Each structure stands twice: as C-alpha cells, then as structure tokens.
Wavefront OBJ file of the C-alpha trace (Angstrom):
o trace
v 2.911 -10.388 47.717
v 3.201 -10.515 43.318
v 6.095 -8.202 42.230
v 5.415 -7.339 38.107
v 7.807 -5.446 36.508
v 7.232 -2.460 34.053
v 8.764 -1.827 31.173
v 8.556 1.896 29.159
v 6.704 1.770 26.317
v 8.002 3.461 23.515
v 6.542 6.796 21.950
v 6.688 9.508 19.847
v 7.149 12.695 22.384
v 7.519 16.558 21.178
v 10.861 17.916 21.944
v 10.577 21.295 23.175
v 12.759 23.905 21.706
v 12.612 21.986 17.818
v 9.861 23.619 15.325
v 8.316 21.247 13.777
v 9.236 17.625 15.132
v 5.719 16.221 14.992
v 5.143 15.101 11.751
v 2.437 16.437 9.276
v -0.013 14.350 7.167
v 0.839 12.845 4.030
v -0.763 15.087 1.083
v -4.066 13.224 0.291
v -3.268 10.031 -2.053
v 0.251 10.938 -2.242
v 3.338 8.047 -1.487
v 4.540 8.356 1.600
v 8.135 7.297 1.967
v 9.835 6.332 4.848
v 13.638 7.667 4.896
v 16.609 6.821 6.805
v 19.574 9.167 6.315
v 21.688 7.876 8.880
v 22.238 4.130 8.901
v 23.174 2.963 5.354
v 24.073 4.714 2.300
v 22.364 2.104 0.362
v 18.712 3.861 1.095
v 20.050 7.174 0.181
v 21.755 7.304 -3.214
v 24.389 5.152 -5.063
v 27.619 7.265 -5.297
v 28.655 6.555 -8.617
v 25.088 7.408 -10.373
v 23.384 9.418 -7.479
v 20.268 7.559 -8.157
v 18.516 6.485 -5.351
v 17.952 2.918 -4.775
v 15.762 0.878 -2.046
v 12.821 1.839 -0.838
v 13.637 5.350 -2.041
v 13.778 4.365 -5.565
v 10.699 2.067 -5.606
v 8.249 4.668 -4.414
v 9.905 7.377 -6.612
v 9.386 5.312 -9.749
v 5.166 4.760 -8.342
v 4.851 8.904 -7.843
v 6.096 9.047 -11.385
v 3.852 6.114 -13.242
v 0.551 7.227 -10.598
v 1.247 11.507 -11.161
v 1.160 10.799 -7.033
v 2.865 13.845 -4.946
v 5.860 12.014 -3.267
v 6.873 13.168 0.299
v 9.683 11.955 2.116
v 9.709 11.916 6.139
v 12.782 10.511 8.248
v 12.769 10.069 12.239
v 14.821 11.021 14.604
v 14.666 8.373 18.283
v 14.445 10.847 20.987
v 16.909 9.518 23.832
v 15.789 9.251 27.120
v 19.017 8.749 29.354
v 18.414 6.696 32.798
v 19.241 8.361 36.018
v 19.875 6.206 39.179
v 17.955 8.451 41.466
v 15.124 9.480 39.256
v 14.989 6.609 35.991
v 13.679 8.965 32.808
v 14.259 12.231 32.354
v 11.561 14.341 32.151
v 12.903 15.934 28.910
v 13.778 13.674 26.314
v 15.995 15.158 23.449
v 16.636 14.260 19.453
v 19.567 11.808 18.853
v 22.926 13.176 17.559
v 21.540 12.294 14.195
v 19.005 15.185 14.473
v 21.663 17.926 13.031
v 22.714 16.010 10.487
v 19.014 14.581 9.238
v 17.361 17.095 8.340
v 19.979 18.692 5.995
v 20.903 15.239 4.231
v 17.097 14.945 3.904
v 16.771 18.135 1.744
v 20.208 17.275 -0.126
v 18.197 13.760 -0.952
v 15.254 16.013 -2.451
v 16.905 18.334 -4.166
v 18.599 15.220 -6.215
v 15.423 14.110 -6.746
v 13.929 17.074 -7.618
v 16.429 17.058 -10.602
v 16.727 13.929 -11.856
v 13.769 11.749 -11.424
v 10.763 13.537 -10.296
v 11.213 16.839 -12.382
v 11.168 15.379 -15.855
v 7.884 13.963 -14.532
v 6.694 17.182 -12.274
v 6.144 15.378 -9.182
v 5.658 17.245 -6.650
v 8.545 16.743 -3.778
v 8.334 17.143 -0.343
v 9.775 16.505 2.653
v 10.506 16.624 6.725
v 11.692 15.752 9.730
v 10.111 14.446 12.716
v 11.229 13.119 15.812
v 9.895 9.883 17.526
v 10.377 6.237 17.143
v 10.062 5.499 12.834
v 7.302 3.435 13.631
v 4.983 5.560 15.558
v 6.084 9.005 13.159
v 4.898 6.625 10.000
v 1.804 5.930 11.102
v 1.209 9.194 12.361
v 1.671 10.696 8.949
v -0.377 7.846 6.630
v -3.361 8.297 7.205
v -3.878 10.668 4.257
v -1.584 8.873 1.846
v -2.338 6.420 -0.754
v 0.495 3.698 0.083
v 3.150 4.411 2.256
v 6.802 2.521 1.466
v 9.888 1.846 3.811
v 12.821 -0.160 3.587
v 13.645 -3.387 4.922
v 17.264 -4.869 5.877
v 18.973 -7.625 5.392
v 19.352 -8.662 8.966
v 18.801 -12.528 8.887
v 16.055 -14.319 9.809
v 16.617 -15.200 13.809
v 18.444 -11.751 14.540
v 14.981 -10.034 12.595
v 13.037 -12.139 14.506
v 14.664 -11.517 18.213
v 15.371 -7.509 17.543
v 11.883 -7.320 15.899
v 10.747 -5.303 12.603
v 9.625 -1.468 12.374
v 8.500 -2.623 8.496
v 6.488 -5.535 10.329
v 5.323 -4.009 13.164
v 4.128 -0.776 10.644
v 2.588 -3.039 8.261
v 0.872 -4.714 10.760
v -1.124 -1.331 11.473
v -1.028 0.876 9.225
v -4.556 2.194 7.415
v -2.990 2.179 3.938
v -1.261 -0.268 1.993
v 2.417 -0.377 2.597
v 4.897 -1.225 0.278
v 8.191 -3.221 2.054
v 11.373 -2.843 0.056
v 14.457 -4.889 0.622
v 17.309 -2.164 1.156
v 18.915 -3.330 -1.905
v 16.631 -3.392 -3.934
v 18.355 -2.400 -7.312
v 16.571 0.901 -8.916
v 14.080 0.999 -11.632
v 15.876 -0.275 -14.926
v 18.412 -3.038 -13.648
v 15.329 -5.807 -14.102
v 13.179 -6.834 -16.133
v 10.564 -4.679 -15.914
v 7.983 -7.485 -17.885
v 7.799 -10.117 -14.524
v 4.543 -9.907 -13.952
v 2.867 -8.672 -10.526
v 1.701 -11.332 -8.178
v -1.276 -11.148 -5.800
v -1.800 -14.260 -3.322
v -5.459 -14.774 -2.674
v -6.579 -17.055 0.272
v -10.098 -17.879 -0.456
v -12.075 -21.234 -0.325
v -13.794 -22.898 -2.535
v -17.319 -21.820 -1.457
v -16.091 -18.376 -0.692
v -17.415 -16.804 -4.475
v -20.607 -19.400 -3.747
v -23.773 -18.424 -2.089
v -22.752 -17.942 1.670
v -24.153 -20.320 4.089
v -26.560 -19.181 6.667
v -25.241 -18.643 10.527
v -23.131 -15.695 11.674
v -19.716 -16.805 12.174
v -19.060 -18.380 9.176
v -20.936 -15.902 6.840
v -19.021 -13.149 8.221
v -15.584 -15.096 7.857
v -16.882 -15.878 4.519
v -17.411 -12.286 3.620
v -14.312 -10.980 5.140
v -11.894 -13.244 3.060
v -13.691 -12.153 0.035
v -13.193 -8.473 0.826
v -9.766 -8.537 1.769
v -9.018 -10.564 -1.853
v -10.923 -8.196 -3.347
v -8.888 -5.023 -1.919
v -5.562 -6.825 -2.736
v -6.570 -7.804 -6.511
v -7.677 -4.441 -6.598
v -4.767 -2.536 -5.617
v -2.569 -5.429 -7.794
v -4.599 -4.820 -10.784
v -3.989 -1.209 -10.607
v -0.393 -0.976 -9.910
v 0.095 -3.770 -13.173
v -1.802 -1.370 -15.628
v -0.062 1.466 -14.452
v 3.823 -0.531 -15.038
v 2.349 -1.987 -18.001
v 2.596 -5.895 -16.662
v 0.614 -8.830 -16.188
v -1.379 -9.693 -13.377
v -1.169 -13.679 -11.919
v -3.282 -14.029 -8.939
v -2.074 -17.075 -6.797
v -3.998 -19.356 -4.979
v -3.271 -22.305 -2.973
v -5.286 -25.488 -0.806
v -4.478 -28.397 0.934
v -6.801 -31.353 -0.267
v -8.326 -32.832 2.958
v -6.540 -35.434 4.627
v -9.146 -37.431 5.125
v -10.186 -38.213 1.038
v -7.792 -40.333 -1.533
v -7.294 -37.709 -4.617
v -6.160 -39.288 -7.920
v -4.002 -36.886 -10.430
v -6.839 -36.169 -12.526
v -9.074 -35.430 -9.254
v -6.187 -32.884 -7.957
v -6.031 -31.318 -12.324
v -10.172 -31.658 -12.100
v -10.695 -29.658 -8.832
v -7.194 -27.314 -9.817
v -9.911 -25.877 -12.926
v -12.514 -25.561 -11.418
v -11.280 -23.550 -8.773
v -9.198 -21.217 -11.549
v -12.345 -20.749 -13.252
v -14.220 -19.408 -10.140
v -11.507 -17.254 -9.530
v -11.302 -15.810 -12.953
v -15.243 -15.240 -13.575
v -15.095 -13.495 -9.946
v -11.809 -11.298 -11.412
v -13.342 -10.479 -14.354
v -16.424 -9.200 -12.597
v -14.592 -6.703 -9.856
v -15.653 -3.282 -10.000
v -12.698 -1.094 -10.838
v -11.097 -3.330 -12.951
v -8.674 -2.130 -15.857
v -9.985 -2.863 -19.050
v -6.849 -4.947 -21.265
v -4.809 -6.319 -18.579
v -3.604 -9.558 -18.983
v -4.822 -11.931 -16.257
v -3.162 -15.025 -14.822
v -4.858 -17.299 -12.289
v -2.952 -20.482 -10.895
v -4.432 -22.811 -8.260
v -1.471 -24.807 -6.567
v -1.365 -27.398 -4.014
v 0.565 -26.687 -0.827
v 1.252 -24.084 1.729
v 0.336 -20.874 0.643
v 3.648 -19.083 2.161
v 5.763 -21.032 -0.122
v 4.500 -20.370 -3.382
v 4.253 -17.072 -2.435
v 8.016 -16.502 -1.628
v 8.547 -18.925 -4.710
v 6.126 -16.732 -6.985
v 8.457 -13.607 -5.509
v 11.306 -14.376 -7.483
v 9.915 -14.148 -10.651
v 7.957 -10.593 -9.710
v 8.055 -7.195 -9.693
v 5.900 -7.184 -7.085
v 3.753 -9.730 -4.180
v 1.183 -8.148 -3.211
v -0.802 -9.835 0.109
v -3.759 -8.366 2.108
v -4.210 -8.056 6.000
v -6.467 -10.139 8.271
v -9.245 -8.174 10.248
v -9.199 -8.890 14.235
v -12.130 -9.266 14.406
v -11.417 -12.319 11.908
v -8.226 -13.690 14.151
v -6.470 -13.035 17.322
v -6.526 -8.786 17.950
v -3.793 -7.607 17.145
v -2.291 -10.578 15.130
v -3.458 -9.246 11.852
v -0.912 -11.271 9.863
v -1.115 -14.772 8.944
v 1.955 -17.288 8.338
v 2.266 -16.507 4.567
v 2.090 -13.217 5.100
v 4.586 -12.826 7.777
v 6.956 -15.543 5.584
v 6.371 -13.718 2.685
v 7.945 -10.363 4.554
v 10.424 -12.371 5.676
v 12.191 -14.299 2.412
v 11.093 -12.519 0.136
v 13.531 -11.305 -2.045
v 11.918 -7.926 -3.797
v 9.059 -5.369 -3.030
v 5.815 -6.755 -1.343
v 2.945 -4.865 -0.476
v 0.531 -5.308 2.298
v -2.962 -4.254 1.578
v -5.533 -3.728 4.784
v -8.964 -5.097 4.703
v -11.560 -2.877 3.544
v -12.600 -1.870 7.433
v -9.031 -0.142 7.731
l 1 2 3 4 5 6 7 8 9 10 11 12 13 14 15 16 17 18 19 20 21 22 23 24 25 26 27 28 29 30 31 32 33 34 35 36 37 38 39 40 41 42 43 44 45 46 47 48 49 50 51 52 53 54 55 56 57 58 59 60 61 62 63 64 65 66 67 68 69 70 71 72 73 74 75 76 77 78 79 80 81 82 83 84 85 86 87 88 89 90 91 92 93 94 95 96 97 98 99 100 101 102 103 104 105 106 107 108 109 110 111 112 113 114 115 116 117 118 119 120 121 122 123 124 125 126 127 128 129 130 131 132 133 134 135 136 137 138 139 140 141 142 143 144 145 146 147 148 149 150 151 152 153 154 155 156 157 158 159 160 161 162 163 164 165 166 167 168 169 170 171 172 173 174 175 176 177 178 179 180 181 182 183 184 185 186 187 188 189 190 191 192 193 194 195 196 197 198 199 200 201 202 203 204 205 206 207 208 209 210 211 212 213 214 215 216 217 218 219 220 221 222 223 224 225 226 227 228 229 230 231 232 233 234 235 236 237 238 239 240 241 242 243 244 245 246 247 248 249 250 251 252 253 254 255 256 257 258 259 260 261 262 263 264 265 266 267 268 269 270 271 272 273 274 275 276 277 278 279 280 281 282 283 284 285 286 287 288 289 290 291 292 293 294 295 296 297 298 299 300 301 302 303 304 305 306 307 308 309 310 311 312 313 314 315 316 317 318 319 320 321 322 323 324 325 326 327 328 329 330 331 332 333 334 335 336 337 338 339 340 341 342 343 344 345 346 347 348 349 350 351 352 353
C-alpha cells in the first residue's frame, strides 16, 4: 500500500464580510503595479523626498511617458489556521495587515497624485485584494499593457529555496512583466541615456527560408516570433524614453570545428548584418530609433547580466510550453538574468499568450 502526502495548494479566496476583496481588471492597456504596503518601506516612498522607489517609481515613470493609466494593487494573503481535529478551517480570514493595507495604499495614491501623476494628467486608481500575491496579480493583469512587480535582494540560495513571486508571475503572465529590484533608485538619479538592451535567441538559419519538416519549422518560427515580440516592446520603450536600442545575440561555435579569429569575426559580421536587416523590417518599428546590433561568442546569460549593468532596461522573450517542457517557460538565460541582473528586466510573453 503506497502512501502519498497531499500538500494544500495556495489559492485566492473570497473572504465573506469584506467588500471588494477580489481584484478587478486593470484598465485596458494600463500599467499595473503590484505594491507591498507592509514589508519594506522602500517600496512605498523615500521619507526624505517623498518619492516612490523600486517597482513603483519605475511604473510611475513609464505610465507618465506613455500616457497610460496607472493601477496600484496590493494583496493580503488569507490566513488558513490549522486545528488538531479538522485541519484547515473552512473560512479563512485576512492576515493582520489587512486593516493597515488599505489606508497605506490610499496615502500612497494621494502622494502620487500630488507629486508625480498630477503633472502628467495620468489616471491613478488603486485597490486592495485578498489572496496570495502571485494569484491576485495574474487575475488582475489580462487587460493590462504591462505588469510591474518588485524583487527583493534575498540572495541566490535563499531565492532558489524559498521561491520568488516575481519569477512565478513572469513565467505565467499573458502580458509583459517588468521585474524591478526594490533598491532601484528613482528616475533622474542615474544616467537616463543608457540604452535598452534586448536579448534575442536566434540561430543562423532562423532568418532564412525555413527547412521542410513540421517540428523544426515550428521551432524556428517560434523563435523568430518570440524575438520579434521582445524587440518590438524594447523598441517602443526606447523610443518613448529617447534612448538607443541594443540588440544582443550570442552564439557558440560548433565544438567539432576549428575556428580562426578571422573566421569568427566574419561570421559575427554576417550574423549582425542579417539581424540588422530583420530588425529594420519589423512592422511597427519606431522611425529614427538608434539601433545597435551586437553578436557575441559565449553563454547568453553571462553577456545579458553583464550588459544589464550599463542598460536602462533589459528585455528578453519567454518560451512557449509547446516548444519546451510544459510549465517551464523560462530558459536558463532568462532565469539567470532575473536572479542576477542589477537593474529592471522585462519578460515578454510569446505571441500566442
């Protein structure tokens, strides 16, 4: 007789007696920002200047630059206590921070209206919902144009063991997700001329005539479509903020062949030329945008993390479950970037999402 242990799954719940505890959908095309009102004061505002920091500052800046509405959402996880006789209680109740979360969020919104959003005539709304943060954000984001969430500096080992809400949400969200470190400084405190870097996973044959065959042809088409989605988002962001776009593509020479330095340089020049032509032909690309294509040899994760230090934003695409293992929508490069990047990272879902 085999015995299996069942572990209760996290779930969002409706708590009776508390109005409005389910999240509403974000205004179409708006910027949805997940706000933690009770953990780290840096996610709210700098007491000395009153300016928001981290994910909130980044979300406010992008909403102002794009003219899109801004929606702030905070989640209070329900407490599901255990009893010796009956296990989980039938009716969960909100965590102790519920009473403070609403007023804290209201005060934050008023501060934004006074300092940031009022000058840009940006619509600002907010709400407090009951549920685990990841599930609440995923429920509220389908109509949004962008979801912005923070990420604490927990350390690599602790984040791998405990898990990361930002990584879980970015892997399942149907809209682009910006993951911003909580210690990210507010706009204006760093060089705003840094380019936007977008990493593309393209093989040499992807931009040429697809070969016959179902699986190989689909995989190539998927890579091109995912790269196009990431480049399109990065180009639009770079145009809004008046910075250059850096397209980064890495590759590893076949180990069974001996490559001279001249051969490597010629191959990189040819790949860069192909990618430049492909980027120039993308529909909806902003005119007058300064685009720089870099092809490098080595692991993509190492080059992306290194380039993130000199980028105002790093953008990568997300895999489809049909091409990779279902549920594993992150490649190793995207996962490493989310763990180690010193600045904001945007994960763009594939077109079929």
